[in-house]
All heavy atoms as TSV, in Angstrom:
chain	resi	resn	atom	element	x	y	z
A	1	MET	N	N	95.446	102.133	87.238
A	1	MET	CA	C	96.238	103.260	87.790
A	1	MET	C	C	95.988	104.458	86.963
A	1	MET	O	O	96.120	104.344	85.774
A	1	MET	CB	C	97.643	102.764	88.013
A	1	MET	CG	C	98.555	103.903	88.621
A	1	MET	SD	S	100.155	103.345	88.992
A	1	MET	CE	C	100.578	102.102	87.700
A	2	THR	N	N	95.647	105.507	87.554
A	2	THR	CA	C	95.581	106.808	86.770
A	2	THR	C	C	96.944	107.402	86.600
A	2	THR	O	O	97.834	107.124	87.430
A	2	THR	CB	C	94.517	107.724	87.388
A	2	THR	OG1	O	95.053	108.189	88.698
A	2	THR	CG2	C	93.232	107.084	87.632
A	3	ASN	N	N	96.993	108.418	85.814
A	3	ASN	CA	C	98.271	109.115	85.710
A	3	ASN	C	C	98.352	110.472	86.468
A	3	ASN	O	O	99.099	111.294	86.301
A	3	ASN	CB	C	98.479	109.515	84.148
A	3	ASN	CG	C	97.432	110.386	83.614
A	3	ASN	OD1	O	96.492	110.650	84.256
A	3	ASN	ND2	N	97.712	110.852	82.398
A	4	GLN	N	N	97.410	110.587	87.390
A	4	GLN	CA	C	97.359	111.688	88.298
A	4	GLN	C	C	97.314	111.321	89.691
A	4	GLN	O	O	96.689	110.178	90.099
A	4	GLN	CB	C	96.118	112.641	87.892
A	4	GLN	CG	C	96.235	113.244	86.656
A	4	GLN	CD	C	95.105	114.202	86.293
A	4	GLN	OE1	O	94.047	113.967	86.902
A	4	GLN	NE2	N	95.346	115.114	85.453
A	5	TYR	N	N	97.755	112.171	90.611
A	5	TYR	CA	C	97.751	111.967	91.978
A	5	TYR	C	C	96.931	113.141	92.675
A	5	TYR	O	O	97.144	114.260	92.376
A	5	TYR	CB	C	99.290	112.130	92.516
A	5	TYR	CG	C	99.425	112.031	94.024
A	5	TYR	CD1	C	99.295	110.732	94.615
A	5	TYR	CD2	C	99.611	113.073	94.749
A	5	TYR	CE1	C	99.463	110.650	96.012
A	5	TYR	CE2	C	99.800	112.980	96.125
A	5	TYR	CZ	C	99.582	111.696	96.751
A	5	TYR	OH	O	99.956	111.639	98.091
A	6	HIS	N	N	96.074	112.743	93.476
A	6	HIS	CA	C	95.179	113.689	94.132
A	6	HIS	C	C	95.600	113.703	95.612
A	6	HIS	O	O	95.806	112.685	96.333
A	6	HIS	CB	C	93.661	113.346	94.146
A	6	HIS	CG	C	93.053	113.272	92.780
A	6	HIS	ND1	N	92.296	114.252	92.237
A	6	HIS	CD2	C	93.323	112.461	91.536
A	6	HIS	CE1	C	91.981	114.116	91.032
A	6	HIS	NE2	N	92.577	112.985	90.540
A	7	GLU	N	N	95.822	114.816	96.062
A	7	GLU	CA	C	96.307	115.060	97.493
A	7	GLU	C	C	95.468	116.178	98.127
A	7	GLU	O	O	95.249	117.199	97.447
A	7	GLU	CB	C	97.867	115.408	97.536
A	7	GLU	CG	C	98.297	115.530	98.819
A	7	GLU	CD	C	99.804	115.805	98.860
A	7	GLU	OE1	O	100.317	116.037	97.752
A	7	GLU	OE2	O	100.417	115.780	99.858
A	8	ILE	N	N	94.925	115.948	99.288
A	8	ILE	CA	C	94.230	117.021	100.071
A	8	ILE	C	C	95.090	117.465	101.120
A	8	ILE	O	O	95.728	116.753	101.877
A	8	ILE	CB	C	92.967	116.379	100.782
A	8	ILE	CG1	C	92.089	115.625	99.675
A	8	ILE	CG2	C	92.262	117.464	101.427
A	8	ILE	CD1	C	91.432	116.615	98.571
A	9	ILE	N	N	95.418	118.782	101.073
A	9	ILE	CA	C	96.312	119.457	102.010
A	9	ILE	C	C	95.494	120.295	102.912
A	9	ILE	O	O	94.677	121.210	102.341
A	9	ILE	CB	C	97.442	120.281	101.276
A	9	ILE	CG1	C	98.127	119.393	100.359
A	9	ILE	CG2	C	98.288	120.978	102.278
A	9	ILE	CD1	C	99.085	120.008	99.447
A	10	THR	N	N	95.588	120.326	104.184
A	10	THR	CA	C	94.909	121.049	105.247
A	10	THR	C	C	95.905	121.994	105.827
A	10	THR	O	O	96.884	121.480	106.409
A	10	THR	CB	C	94.171	120.299	106.205
A	10	THR	OG1	O	93.313	119.421	105.546
A	10	THR	CG2	C	93.344	121.178	107.142
A	11	ASN	N	N	95.783	123.297	105.754
A	11	ASN	CA	C	96.773	124.181	106.476
A	11	ASN	C	C	96.319	124.118	108.018
A	11	ASN	O	O	95.167	124.361	108.375
A	11	ASN	CB	C	96.419	125.664	105.866
A	11	ASN	CG	C	97.439	126.636	106.493
A	11	ASN	OD1	O	97.449	126.659	107.659
A	11	ASN	ND2	N	97.886	127.470	105.616
A	12	ALA	N	N	97.374	123.743	108.784
A	12	ALA	CA	C	97.092	123.561	110.180
A	12	ALA	C	C	96.747	124.858	110.861
A	12	ALA	O	O	96.074	124.945	111.868
A	12	ALA	CB	C	98.365	122.999	110.818
A	13	VAL	N	N	97.230	125.958	110.344
A	13	VAL	CA	C	96.964	127.334	110.923
A	13	VAL	C	C	95.565	127.804	110.622
A	13	VAL	O	O	94.796	128.227	111.540
A	13	VAL	CB	C	98.067	128.302	110.565
A	13	VAL	CG1	C	97.827	129.708	111.296
A	13	VAL	CG2	C	99.385	127.811	111.125
A	14	THR	N	N	95.295	127.855	109.385
A	14	THR	CA	C	94.106	128.502	108.848
A	14	THR	C	C	92.877	127.464	108.740
A	14	THR	O	O	91.807	127.930	108.625
A	14	THR	CB	C	94.356	129.213	107.562
A	14	THR	OG1	O	94.660	128.193	106.599
A	14	THR	CG2	C	95.431	130.250	107.585
A	15	GLY	N	N	93.213	126.224	108.640
A	15	GLY	CA	C	92.156	125.250	108.387
A	15	GLY	C	C	91.765	125.195	106.955
A	15	GLY	O	O	90.792	124.322	106.582
A	16	GLU	N	N	92.393	125.857	106.060
A	16	GLU	CA	C	92.033	125.850	104.652
A	16	GLU	C	C	92.433	124.632	103.998
A	16	GLU	O	O	93.466	124.027	104.299
A	16	GLU	CB	C	92.737	127.064	103.991
A	16	GLU	CG	C	92.453	127.096	102.455
A	16	GLU	CD	C	93.383	128.253	101.796
A	16	GLU	OE1	O	94.038	128.890	102.309
A	16	GLU	OE2	O	93.213	128.388	100.558
A	17	VAL	N	N	91.467	124.169	103.324
A	17	VAL	CA	C	91.779	122.739	102.598
A	17	VAL	C	C	91.931	123.119	101.106
A	17	VAL	O	O	91.185	123.785	100.391
A	17	VAL	CB	C	90.482	121.945	102.757
A	17	VAL	CG1	C	90.580	120.559	102.023
A	17	VAL	CG2	C	90.285	121.651	104.226
A	18	THR	N	N	93.061	122.469	100.589
A	18	THR	CA	C	93.357	122.606	99.117
A	18	THR	C	C	93.532	121.188	98.575
A	18	THR	O	O	94.103	120.314	99.072
A	18	THR	CB	C	94.712	123.325	99.066
A	18	THR	OG1	O	94.640	124.606	99.679
A	18	THR	CG2	C	95.040	123.576	97.609
A	19	GLU	N	N	93.057	120.998	97.415
A	19	GLU	CA	C	93.223	119.681	96.625
A	19	GLU	C	C	94.318	119.951	95.614
A	19	GLU	O	O	94.179	120.933	94.774
A	19	GLU	CB	C	91.796	119.308	95.971
A	19	GLU	CG	C	92.091	118.006	95.250
A	19	GLU	CD	C	90.853	117.529	94.692
A	19	GLU	OE1	O	89.852	118.249	94.460
A	19	GLU	OE2	O	90.844	116.456	94.137
A	20	VAL	N	N	95.297	119.156	95.632
A	20	VAL	CA	C	96.303	119.291	94.521
A	20	VAL	C	C	96.135	118.170	93.614
A	20	VAL	O	O	96.054	116.978	94.036
A	20	VAL	CB	C	97.649	119.307	95.222
A	20	VAL	CG1	C	98.843	119.386	94.247
A	20	VAL	CG2	C	97.758	120.473	96.256
A	21	ILE	N	N	96.298	118.439	92.487
A	21	ILE	CA	C	96.171	117.260	91.317
A	21	ILE	C	C	97.472	117.454	90.509
A	21	ILE	O	O	97.698	118.438	89.927
A	21	ILE	CB	C	95.016	117.365	90.486
A	21	ILE	CG1	C	93.790	117.242	91.328
A	21	ILE	CG2	C	94.952	116.210	89.428
A	21	ILE	CD1	C	92.450	117.528	90.597
A	22	ARG	N	N	98.332	116.342	90.551
A	22	ARG	CA	C	99.476	116.514	89.757
A	22	ARG	C	C	99.852	115.022	89.221
A	22	ARG	O	O	99.293	113.992	89.752
A	22	ARG	CB	C	100.671	116.826	90.762
A	22	ARG	CG	C	101.029	115.807	91.839
A	22	ARG	CD	C	102.304	116.225	92.505
A	22	ARG	NE	N	102.579	115.326	93.498
A	22	ARG	CZ	C	103.194	114.097	93.426
A	22	ARG	NH1	N	103.523	113.624	92.228
A	22	ARG	NH2	N	103.298	113.250	94.499
A	23	PRO	N	N	100.658	115.111	88.139
A	23	PRO	CA	C	100.815	113.713	87.617
A	23	PRO	C	C	101.912	113.053	88.370
A	23	PRO	O	O	102.672	113.585	89.217
A	23	PRO	CB	C	101.516	114.099	86.262
A	23	PRO	CG	C	101.991	115.502	86.314
A	23	PRO	CD	C	101.150	116.221	87.389
A	24	TRP	N	N	101.857	111.642	88.427
A	24	TRP	CA	C	102.976	110.881	89.044
A	24	TRP	C	C	104.269	111.085	88.493
A	24	TRP	O	O	104.470	111.249	87.198
A	24	TRP	CB	C	102.620	109.351	88.873
A	24	TRP	CG	C	101.316	108.877	89.626
A	24	TRP	CD1	C	100.215	108.657	88.900
A	24	TRP	CD2	C	101.101	108.606	90.955
A	24	TRP	NE1	N	99.222	108.235	89.918
A	24	TRP	CE2	C	99.835	108.242	91.134
A	24	TRP	CE3	C	101.860	108.824	92.037
A	24	TRP	CZ2	C	99.248	107.890	92.312
A	24	TRP	CZ3	C	101.404	108.420	93.278
A	24	TRP	CH2	C	100.075	108.022	93.399
A	25	THR	N	N	105.256	111.126	89.364
A	25	THR	CA	C	106.695	111.289	88.811
A	25	THR	C	C	107.128	109.911	88.244
A	25	THR	O	O	106.584	108.830	88.578
A	25	THR	CB	C	107.589	111.797	89.966
A	25	THR	OG1	O	107.597	110.723	90.919
A	25	THR	CG2	C	107.197	113.008	90.523
A	26	ALA	N	N	108.137	109.942	87.509
A	26	ALA	CA	C	108.792	108.726	86.949
A	26	ALA	C	C	109.149	107.802	88.130
A	26	ALA	O	O	108.966	106.574	87.987
A	26	ALA	CB	C	109.867	108.991	85.996
A	27	GLU	N	N	109.763	108.396	89.035
A	27	GLU	CA	C	110.176	107.637	90.271
A	27	GLU	C	C	109.053	106.991	90.982
A	27	GLU	O	O	109.140	105.755	91.391
A	27	GLU	CB	C	110.955	108.518	91.301
A	27	GLU	CG	C	111.611	107.653	92.376
A	27	GLU	CD	C	112.300	108.576	93.372
A	27	GLU	OE1	O	112.720	109.665	93.088
A	27	GLU	OE2	O	112.562	108.069	94.531
A	28	GLU	N	N	107.938	107.708	91.138
A	28	GLU	CA	C	106.900	107.032	91.752
A	28	GLU	C	C	106.199	105.963	91.024
A	28	GLU	O	O	105.773	105.008	91.481
A	28	GLU	CB	C	105.706	108.125	92.101
A	28	GLU	CG	C	106.067	109.160	93.151
A	28	GLU	CD	C	105.195	110.381	93.197
A	28	GLU	OE1	O	104.656	110.726	92.063
A	28	GLU	OE2	O	105.035	110.982	94.179
A	29	LEU	N	N	106.195	106.073	89.607
A	29	LEU	CA	C	105.602	104.982	88.742
A	29	LEU	C	C	106.570	103.884	88.772
A	29	LEU	O	O	106.000	102.646	88.813
A	29	LEU	CB	C	105.533	105.501	87.363
A	29	LEU	CG	C	104.362	106.616	87.033
A	29	LEU	CD1	C	104.593	107.360	85.702
A	29	LEU	CD2	C	102.995	106.006	87.312
A	30	ALA	N	N	107.870	104.101	88.836
A	30	ALA	CA	C	108.766	102.904	88.927
A	30	ALA	C	C	108.602	102.178	90.396
A	30	ALA	O	O	108.589	100.908	90.277
A	30	ALA	CB	C	110.237	103.409	88.824
A	31	GLN	N	N	108.341	102.939	91.401
A	31	GLN	CA	C	108.137	102.286	92.717
A	31	GLN	C	C	106.861	101.511	92.711
A	31	GLN	O	O	106.786	100.414	93.192
A	31	GLN	CB	C	108.129	103.326	93.742
A	31	GLN	CG	C	109.510	103.972	94.102
A	31	GLN	CD	C	109.300	105.096	95.091
A	31	GLN	OE1	O	108.154	105.619	95.381
A	31	GLN	NE2	N	110.433	105.600	95.678
A	32	GLN	N	N	105.876	101.989	92.071
A	32	GLN	CA	C	104.631	101.356	92.055
A	32	GLN	C	C	104.692	99.912	91.179
A	32	GLN	O	O	104.175	99.015	91.566
A	32	GLN	CB	C	103.503	102.242	91.376
A	32	GLN	CG	C	103.091	103.348	92.305
A	32	GLN	CD	C	102.108	104.328	91.552
A	32	GLN	OE1	O	101.712	104.112	90.553
A	32	GLN	NE2	N	101.952	105.477	92.184
A	33	ALA	N	N	105.369	100.133	90.043
A	33	ALA	CA	C	105.632	98.890	89.147
A	33	ALA	C	C	106.413	97.833	89.891
A	33	ALA	O	O	106.179	96.649	89.835
A	33	ALA	CB	C	106.349	99.378	87.947
A	34	ALA	N	N	107.400	98.362	90.722
A	34	ALA	CA	C	108.194	97.261	91.379
A	34	ALA	C	C	107.473	96.626	92.535
A	34	ALA	O	O	107.567	95.438	92.748
A	34	ALA	CB	C	109.401	98.001	92.047
A	35	ALA	N	N	106.607	97.461	93.252
A	35	ALA	CA	C	105.748	96.808	94.250
A	35	ALA	C	C	104.641	95.947	93.619
A	35	ALA	O	O	104.470	94.818	94.250
A	35	ALA	CB	C	105.065	97.977	94.954
A	36	LYS	N	N	104.068	96.192	92.547
A	36	LYS	CA	C	103.207	95.267	91.865
A	36	LYS	C	C	103.981	93.962	91.409
A	36	LYS	O	O	103.454	92.925	91.612
A	36	LYS	CB	C	102.613	95.948	90.764
A	36	LYS	CG	C	101.573	95.093	89.926
A	36	LYS	CD	C	100.870	95.835	88.801
A	36	LYS	CE	C	99.768	95.050	88.234
A	36	LYS	NZ	N	99.093	95.710	86.995
A	37	ALA	N	N	105.133	94.046	90.942
A	37	ALA	CA	C	105.934	92.928	90.505
A	37	ALA	C	C	106.237	92.045	91.643
A	37	ALA	O	O	106.192	90.844	91.538
A	37	ALA	CB	C	107.148	93.320	89.748
A	38	THR	N	N	106.648	92.710	92.802
A	38	THR	CA	C	106.909	91.915	94.063
A	38	THR	C	C	105.713	91.169	94.491
A	38	THR	O	O	105.744	89.932	94.905
A	38	THR	CB	C	107.517	92.849	95.066
A	38	THR	OG1	O	108.688	93.412	94.618
A	38	THR	CG2	C	107.829	92.023	96.356
A	39	ALA	N	N	104.579	91.846	94.526
A	39	ALA	CA	C	103.268	91.167	94.980
A	39	ALA	C	C	103.020	90.006	94.051
A	39	ALA	O	O	102.506	89.008	94.632
A	39	ALA	CB	C	102.230	92.193	95.035
A	40	GLU	N	N	103.159	90.186	92.751
A	40	GLU	CA	C	102.770	89.064	91.898
A	40	GLU	C	C	103.604	87.929	92.075
A	40	GLU	O	O	103.178	86.792	91.819
A	40	GLU	CB	C	102.791	89.661	90.453
A	40	GLU	CG	C	101.674	90.606	89.931
A	40	GLU	CD	C	100.307	89.832	89.955
A	40	GLU	OE1	O	100.237	88.726	89.472
A	40	GLU	OE2	O	99.363	90.466	90.484
A	41	ALA	N	N	104.899	88.235	92.216
A	41	ALA	CA	C	105.918	87.059	92.437
A	41	ALA	C	C	105.597	86.293	93.596
A	41	ALA	O	O	105.984	85.149	93.751
A	41	ALA	CB	C	107.323	87.667	92.360
A	42	ALA	N	N	105.046	86.932	94.622
A	42	ALA	CA	C	104.707	86.237	95.841
A	42	ALA	C	C	103.502	85.430	95.792
A	42	ALA	O	O	103.330	84.567	96.773
A	42	ALA	CB	C	104.596	87.288	97.006
A	43	LYS	N	N	102.709	85.535	94.859
A	43	LYS	CA	C	101.449	84.861	94.752
A	43	LYS	C	C	101.709	83.281	94.387
A	43	LYS	O	O	102.478	83.092	93.557
A	43	LYS	CB	C	100.536	85.268	93.731
A	43	LYS	CG	C	99.879	86.598	93.994
A	43	LYS	CD	C	98.934	87.001	92.919
A	43	LYS	CE	C	98.263	88.316	93.214
A	43	LYS	NZ	N	97.313	88.762	92.056
A	44	PRO	N	N	101.160	82.326	95.087
A	44	PRO	CA	C	101.399	80.877	94.714
A	44	PRO	C	C	100.754	80.566	93.375
A	44	PRO	O	O	99.761	81.152	93.042
A	44	PRO	CB	C	100.713	80.165	95.807
A	44	PRO	CG	C	99.613	81.054	96.411
A	44	PRO	CD	C	100.339	82.486	96.295
A	45	THR	N	N	101.321	79.728	92.731
A	45	THR	CA	C	100.828	79.255	91.355
A	45	THR	C	C	99.641	78.182	91.698
A	45	THR	O	O	99.446	77.738	92.841
A	45	THR	CB	C	101.781	78.469	90.567
A	45	THR	OG1	O	102.254	77.339	91.343
A	45	THR	CG2	C	102.949	79.367	90.359
A	46	VAL	N	N	98.914	78.013	90.592
A	46	VAL	CA	C	97.737	77.071	90.826
A	46	VAL	C	C	98.179	75.683	91.267
A	46	VAL	O	O	97.739	74.902	92.104
A	46	VAL	CB	C	96.903	76.871	89.526
A	46	VAL	CG1	C	95.924	75.780	89.548
A	46	VAL	CG2	C	96.252	78.217	89.307
A	47	SER	N	N	99.350	75.243	90.550
A	47	SER	CA	C	99.941	73.875	90.957
A	47	SER	C	C	100.484	73.822	92.376
A	47	SER	O	O	100.337	72.824	93.033
A	47	SER	CB	C	100.965	73.546	89.984
A	47	SER	OG	O	102.078	74.433	89.991
A	48	GLU	N	N	100.966	75.010	92.830
A	48	GLU	CA	C	101.380	74.972	94.280
A	48	GLU	C	C	100.090	74.859	95.263
A	48	GLU	O	O	100.189	74.146	96.237
A	48	GLU	CB	C	102.182	76.232	94.544
A	48	GLU	CG	C	103.515	76.390	93.990
A	48	GLU	CD	C	104.241	77.666	94.047
A	48	GLU	OE1	O	103.503	78.715	94.129
A	48	GLU	OE2	O	105.442	77.725	94.030
A	49	LEU	N	N	99.125	75.549	94.867
A	49	LEU	CA	C	97.841	75.535	95.688
A	49	LEU	C	C	97.259	74.122	95.641
A	49	LEU	O	O	96.787	73.560	96.703
A	49	LEU	CB	C	96.837	76.552	95.235
A	49	LEU	CG	C	97.303	78.037	95.495
A	49	LEU	CD1	C	96.293	78.866	94.797
A	49	LEU	CD2	C	97.291	78.303	96.973
A	50	GLN	N	N	97.325	73.458	94.611
A	50	GLN	CA	C	96.841	72.042	94.385
A	50	GLN	C	C	97.603	71.194	95.282
A	50	GLN	O	O	97.104	70.283	95.825
A	50	GLN	CB	C	96.775	71.712	92.886
A	50	GLN	CG	C	95.727	72.341	91.995
A	50	GLN	CD	C	95.814	72.048	90.523
A	50	GLN	OE1	O	96.946	71.823	90.065
A	50	GLN	NE2	N	94.777	72.114	89.872
A	51	ALA	N	N	98.939	71.337	95.323
A	51	ALA	CA	C	99.814	70.499	96.107
A	51	ALA	C	C	99.536	70.655	97.589
A	51	ALA	O	O	99.379	69.687	98.303
A	51	ALA	CB	C	101.308	70.864	95.744
A	52	GLN	N	N	99.256	71.856	97.954
A	52	GLN	CA	C	98.815	72.155	99.384
A	52	GLN	C	C	97.490	71.507	99.775
A	52	GLN	O	O	97.390	70.838	100.691
A	52	GLN	CB	C	98.847	73.675	99.677
A	52	GLN	CG	C	100.124	74.357	99.585
A	52	GLN	CD	C	99.959	75.930	99.712
A	52	GLN	OE1	O	98.948	76.390	100.031
A	52	GLN	NE2	N	101.103	76.608	99.537
A	53	LEU	N	N	96.650	71.574	98.871
A	53	LEU	CA	C	95.288	71.003	99.007
A	53	LEU	C	C	95.357	69.383	99.132
A	53	LEU	O	O	94.800	68.899	99.925
A	53	LEU	CB	C	94.344	71.386	97.917
A	53	LEU	CG	C	92.972	70.852	98.058
A	53	LEU	CD1	C	92.332	71.285	99.342
A	53	LEU	CD2	C	92.122	71.244	96.764
A	54	ALA	N	N	96.217	68.860	98.173
A	54	ALA	CA	C	96.434	67.460	98.357
A	54	ALA	C	C	97.071	66.991	99.645
A	54	ALA	O	O	96.562	65.946	100.256
A	54	ALA	CB	C	97.350	66.888	97.107
A	55	THR	N	N	97.961	67.709	100.218
A	55	THR	CA	C	98.587	67.500	101.386
A	55	THR	C	C	97.648	67.544	102.513
A	55	THR	O	O	97.538	66.755	103.484
A	55	THR	CB	C	99.811	68.523	101.727
A	55	THR	OG1	O	100.651	68.338	100.667
A	55	THR	CG2	C	100.362	68.296	103.057
A	56	ILE	N	N	96.739	68.580	102.549
A	56	ILE	CA	C	95.752	68.884	103.540
A	56	ILE	C	C	94.712	67.681	103.433
A	56	ILE	O	O	94.268	67.081	104.577
A	56	ILE	CB	C	95.064	70.152	103.411
A	56	ILE	CG1	C	95.993	71.185	103.599
A	56	ILE	CG2	C	93.832	70.239	104.284
A	56	ILE	CD1	C	95.569	72.672	103.434
A	57	ALA	N	N	94.382	67.237	102.221
A	57	ALA	CA	C	93.367	66.256	102.158
A	57	ALA	C	C	93.845	64.846	102.767
A	57	ALA	O	O	93.200	64.010	103.428
A	57	ALA	CB	C	93.002	65.954	100.690
A	58	ALA	N	N	95.313	64.651	102.387
A	58	ALA	CA	C	95.900	63.414	102.993
A	58	ALA	C	C	95.944	63.486	104.460
A	58	ALA	O	O	95.766	62.426	105.135
A	58	ALA	CB	C	97.229	63.159	102.381
A	59	GLN	N	N	96.259	64.565	104.996
A	59	GLN	CA	C	96.298	64.576	106.469
A	59	GLN	C	C	94.996	64.439	107.101
A	59	GLN	O	O	94.847	63.836	108.186
A	59	GLN	CB	C	96.899	66.011	106.843
A	59	GLN	CG	C	98.250	66.314	106.569
A	59	GLN	CD	C	98.866	67.708	106.713
A	59	GLN	OE1	O	97.982	68.657	106.795
A	59	GLN	NE2	N	100.020	67.922	106.835
A	60	LEU	N	N	93.799	64.953	106.493
A	60	LEU	CA	C	92.552	64.787	106.884
A	60	LEU	C	C	92.105	63.379	106.926
A	60	LEU	O	O	91.602	62.803	107.862
A	60	LEU	CB	C	91.601	65.653	106.110
A	60	LEU	CG	C	90.112	65.641	106.489
A	60	LEU	CD1	C	89.917	66.016	108.022
A	60	LEU	CD2	C	89.313	66.487	105.688
A	61	GLN	N	N	92.539	62.681	105.872
A	61	GLN	CA	C	92.194	61.282	105.783
A	61	GLN	C	C	92.971	60.550	106.813
A	61	GLN	O	O	92.249	59.549	107.411
A	61	GLN	CB	C	92.452	60.724	104.355
A	61	GLN	CG	C	91.548	61.182	103.218
A	61	GLN	CD	C	91.989	60.668	101.935
A	61	GLN	OE1	O	93.066	60.275	101.618
A	61	GLN	NE2	N	91.029	60.764	101.038
A	62	ALA	N	N	94.118	60.757	107.108
A	62	ALA	CA	C	94.859	60.070	108.098
A	62	ALA	C	C	94.249	60.343	109.470
A	62	ALA	O	O	94.259	59.407	110.272
A	62	ALA	CB	C	96.294	60.632	108.178
A	63	LEU	N	N	93.845	61.535	109.727
A	63	LEU	CA	C	93.191	61.876	111.027
A	63	LEU	C	C	91.837	61.100	111.229
A	63	LEU	O	O	91.538	60.538	112.227
A	63	LEU	CB	C	92.849	63.355	111.174
A	63	LEU	CG	C	94.208	64.242	111.457
A	63	LEU	CD1	C	93.851	65.738	111.254
A	63	LEU	CD2	C	94.785	63.889	112.758
A	64	GLN	N	N	91.089	61.099	110.066
A	64	GLN	CA	C	89.859	60.338	110.137
A	64	GLN	C	C	89.987	58.794	110.368
A	64	GLN	O	O	89.376	58.148	111.093
A	64	GLN	CB	C	89.064	60.552	108.867
A	64	GLN	CG	C	88.516	61.950	108.787
A	64	GLN	CD	C	87.831	62.196	107.333
A	64	GLN	OE1	O	88.172	61.645	106.379
A	64	GLN	NE2	N	86.845	63.252	107.347
A	65	GLY	N	N	91.205	58.340	109.745
A	65	GLY	CA	C	91.409	56.926	109.989
A	65	GLY	C	C	91.925	56.626	111.289
A	65	GLY	O	O	91.620	55.502	111.905
A	66	ALA	N	N	92.631	57.501	111.945
A	66	ALA	CA	C	93.115	57.352	113.408
A	66	ALA	C	C	92.052	57.337	114.348
A	66	ALA	O	O	92.122	56.732	115.382
A	66	ALA	CB	C	94.190	58.463	113.630
A	67	SER	N	N	90.841	58.065	113.985
A	67	SER	CA	C	89.889	58.185	115.014
A	67	SER	C	C	88.894	57.070	114.955
A	67	SER	O	O	87.927	56.970	115.724
A	67	SER	CB	C	89.070	59.593	114.806
A	67	SER	OG	O	88.397	59.513	113.515
A	68	LEU	N	N	89.023	56.188	113.931
A	68	LEU	CA	C	88.063	55.052	113.702
A	68	LEU	C	C	88.256	54.057	114.803
A	68	LEU	O	O	89.148	53.697	115.306
A	68	LEU	CB	C	88.083	54.533	112.340
A	68	LEU	CG	C	87.536	55.435	111.230
A	68	LEU	CD1	C	87.669	54.904	109.858
A	68	LEU	CD2	C	86.088	55.802	111.590
């Protein structure tokens, strides 16, 4: 993440395009950090993924056994 925000503003009347470069505000940085923390917390752990894989493998084996 950079410490600057780039914004392109187009004047609807004149069509003039202006690029604004400004630093992120403390509030914006806090919101970004909170969003990142929420996303990280939602990720499953390796052991959770391994448990899901084991469940799927067992279900697959049961289906294969039922079709024999």
